[in-house]
N, C-alpha and C positions, 0 to 999 in steps of 0.2 A: 230631311232633304239635304243632299250634298251639293254644295255650291263651290265652283272653282272660279276665281277671279284673276285675270291678268291685267296688270296696270303698266302703262307706259308713261312717257315724258309728259303727256297732256295732263295727267292728274296732279303733277307738281308745278305746272306752269303758273297756276294761280297763286302759288306760294312764292313766286318770283324766280324760280329756276328755269332758265331758258331751255327750250326744246332744241334738239339737234336739227330738226328738219325745218324749223320756222325760218322766215326770211332773214330775221336778225339772230339766228341761232348760233351756237358756239362754233359750228363747223364753218361758218362764214369767216371766222378769224384764223382758223388753222385748217390745213388739209388733213383729211382723215388719215392719210398715209403717214403723216408726221406725228400725230398724237394718239392714234388709236390702233396701232399695229405693232407687233413685236419688232418688225424691221425698223420702224420709226424710233422705237426706244433704243435699239442698238446704235442707230445713227446719232441720235441727239437726246440722251437721257436727261440732260439738264432742261431742255425745252419741255419734255413730257412731264417731268416733275413740277415744273413751274405751272403748266396747264392744270394739272390735277390738284396742286396746292390751292389754286384759285377756286376751283370747283368745290374743294373741301370747305374752304372759307365761306363760299356762297351758300352751301348747303347748311352749314352751322348757323348762319344768320336767318335762314328761312324757317318758317313756322308751319306746322301741319294745318291744312285747311279743312273745310267742312266735308269734303269728299273722303279724305283720309280718316276723319273721325267717324263718318258714317259706316265705313267698312269695318272699323273696330267694333262699332255697335252691332253690326250684322253678325260678327263672329261670336257674340255673346249668346245669340239665340239660335244659330244654325251651325252646321258642320261646314266650315269654310276653309278652303285651301287658298291662300293668297300668294300669288306669284307676281313678282315685279321685274321689269326690265330696268328699273331705275337703280341708280347706285347711291342715292341719298337714303337717309334713315327716317324720312317723314312718316312712313307707315308705323314704324315702331314708336316714334314720339307721339303719334296720333292715337296710340292705344292698342294697336293690333298685337295680339299675343305671339304670333309666329309669322314670319315672312320669308319666303323663298326668294333669294336674290340670284336670279339665273345669270346675271351679268356681273356679279361681284358687288363690292361695296367700297365706297370711299373711306370707310372706317377700317379697312384691312390693308395690310402690307404683305407682299409676297416676295420671296427670294427667287430671282430668275435663275440662280445657280442650282439650288437644292430643293426648291419647292416648299420650303418652310413658310408658314403663315403666322402672323402676329398682329396685334392692334396697331393701326397707323397713328402716327403723331399728326398734329395739325399741319406741320410743314415737314415734308420729306425731301431728302437730297439724294443725288445719284451716288454719293460716296458713303451713305449710311451702311453700316456693316450688318449683315444678317446675324441675328443672335444665335443661330444654329451652326452655320458653317464658317462664319466670320468673313465672308466675301463681300465686297462692295457691289452687291447685285440687287439692291432693294428696288422694287417697282410697286406701283399700286396694284392691289388685288382686284383688278378689273379685267373682265373678259373682252379682249380686243378682237377686231375683225381678223378672221382666219383662225380663231381659237374656239374651242368647244365650250358652250355654256355649261354652267354648273347645274347639278341636281337633275339632269334630264330624265333619268330613270324614274325618279320620284314624280316629276312633273307629268310625264306621259301616263303614269299609273293613275294620278289624280284626274287627268282629263278623260281617261277611258272610263272611269267609274263615277263621273259626276252627273247630276241631274240637270244642273244649270251651269253653263259656261258664259261668263261675262268678260268682255274686253273693254277697258276704260282708258281712253287717251292714248291709243296706240296707232302707229302709222300703217302697220301691216306690211312694212317693207323689209323687215329684218327677220330672217329665219334662223332657228326653227320656231321662234315665237309666233310668226305669222301663220304657221301651219296648225296651230293648236285648235283653233275654232273648227276647222274642217274635220280634224280628228275627233273632236267632241261630238260634232253633229253626226258623223259617221257611226258613232257609238250610241246614238239615241238621245243626246242631250239637247235641251233647249238652249239656243245660242242668242246672245244679245250684245249689241255693240253700243257703247256710249262714247260719243265723240263730237267735236265741233263740226267736222265734215266727214263724209264716208272715207273709210280707210281703203288701202289698196286691195284688201280681201273682204270688202264689205258684203260681197255676195255669199260669203260663208255664214252669214248671220241671218236668223229668222226675224229678229226684231232689231229696231234701231231707235235709239233715243239721242236726239241731236241737241247740243247745247253745252254750256260750261259744266265741267265736272262738279263744281260746287253746288250746282242746281240739280242736275239730273241724277247724280249718284244718291244724295240724301233722299230724294223723292222715290227712287227705286227701292232703297232700303226700307223706307217707311211702308211701302206696299207689301214687301216681303215680311215685315215684322208685325203687320196688323193681325 
């Protein structure tokens, strides 16, 4: 059985990482245009680096929760493709062998000048030099609004060929991730949503499990692994 899982900010919320869309979320402190767009980075790279340095520190302190660990357990007994919108590494630290980060990772650095990638340091600065071209154009390797998510060809292929598509802790407000369930269902997959509340694309799912990810995800994995 082939299972494709998409996770969003909701799966990491119980590890203490605030979600973007919550009332007390990160975007409440900064405008999206200022910290999550290429234009915002060009205007004020110091602010953007300060923002992501804090996020990197928060993610480093957080620990994987029962939902992260349950998905790692599922991968041991099934053919699982794990896709995440999250930029933290809690899935990896929770034991998942392979994770597709469609929106990039806090652990990566990217040169805005030449496109070179390398491991990020805990604290990055706007004047850090690219190790490839030597330009002071270091930015977080994060997919910002207006940019194309990573690995989309691989993601669409997994969704087209899956038996089960599950979305966990996603808002359904950010595309193309929000369109994956409909694509999976169109190709004959069973679709299931696990969330605290229905997402913006809840109608694309045949099944709904409502509750905290640390409760509903382990229970779902238990049933699949029986």
